[in-house]
C-alpha positions in Angstrom: 16.5 90.5 149.2 15.3 93.7 147.6 11.9 94.9 148.5 9.5 96.8 146.3 10.3 100.1 147.9 13.9 99.8 147.2 13.2 98.9 143.5 11.0 101.9 143.2 13.7 104.2 144.7 16.3 102.8 142.4 14.2 103.3 139.3 13.5 106.8 140.4 17.2 107.5 141.0 18.0 106.3 137.5 15.0 108.1 135.9 16.3 111.4 137.3 19.5 111.0 135.3 17.4 111.4 132.2 14.8 113.9 133.1 15.0 117.6 134.0 11.9 117.9 136.1 10.7 119.2 139.4 7.7 117.0 139.2 7.5 114.1 141.8 7.8 110.7 140.3 5.1 108.4 141.5 4.0 104.9 140.6 1.5 106.4 138.2 4.0 108.6 136.4 4.1 107.6 132.6 7.8 107.2 131.7 7.5 108.6 128.2 4.4 110.9 128.4 4.8 112.5 131.7 8.7 112.5 131.9 9.2 113.2 128.1 11.9 110.5 127.8 12.7 109.6 124.2 12.9 105.9 123.2 16.8 105.8 123.2 16.9 107.1 126.7 14.2 104.7 127.7 16.4 101.8 126.6 19.5 103.2 128.2 17.4 103.7 131.5 16.1 100.1 131.3 19.7 98.7 130.8 20.7 100.7 134.0 17.7 99.2 135.8 18.7 95.6 134.6 22.3 96.1 135.8 21.3 97.6 139.1 19.2 94.4 139.8 21.2 91.9 137.8 18.1 90.9 135.6 17.1 91.0 132.0 13.8 92.4 130.9 12.4 91.1 127.6 11.5 93.6 124.8 7.9 92.3 124.9 7.5 93.4 128.6 9.3 96.8 127.9 6.9 97.6 125.1 3.9 97.0 127.4 5.3 98.7 130.4 4.4 102.4 130.7 4.4 103.7 134.2 7.0 103.7 136.9 4.7 101.4 138.9 4.4 98.9 136.2 8.2 98.9 135.7 8.6 98.4 139.4 6.2 95.4 139.3 8.2 93.8 136.5 11.5 94.4 138.2 10.2 93.0 141.4 8.8 89.9 139.7 12.1 89.3 138.0 14.1 89.7 141.0 11.9 87.4 143.0 12.0 84.7 140.1 15.9 85.1 140.2 16.1 84.5 144.0 14.1 81.3 143.6 16.2 79.9 140.9 
């Protein structure tokens, strides 16, 4: 089973493909505002996160998820739910 730290690391690794920054990515990092990722890249990044964890994130959840920590929470919850199924 994947733990929260592994999920966070995977998200950070994927995010680094879309940003040119020397800033450290933390749980409080705002994906759009702090990393300046445009909406097309956000959706591409989300698809990579979904593929990495074999999950599907709904559009409603994506629209209310702003920080790396929030995205980590969403992925962790979906992975846990999937493992219970």
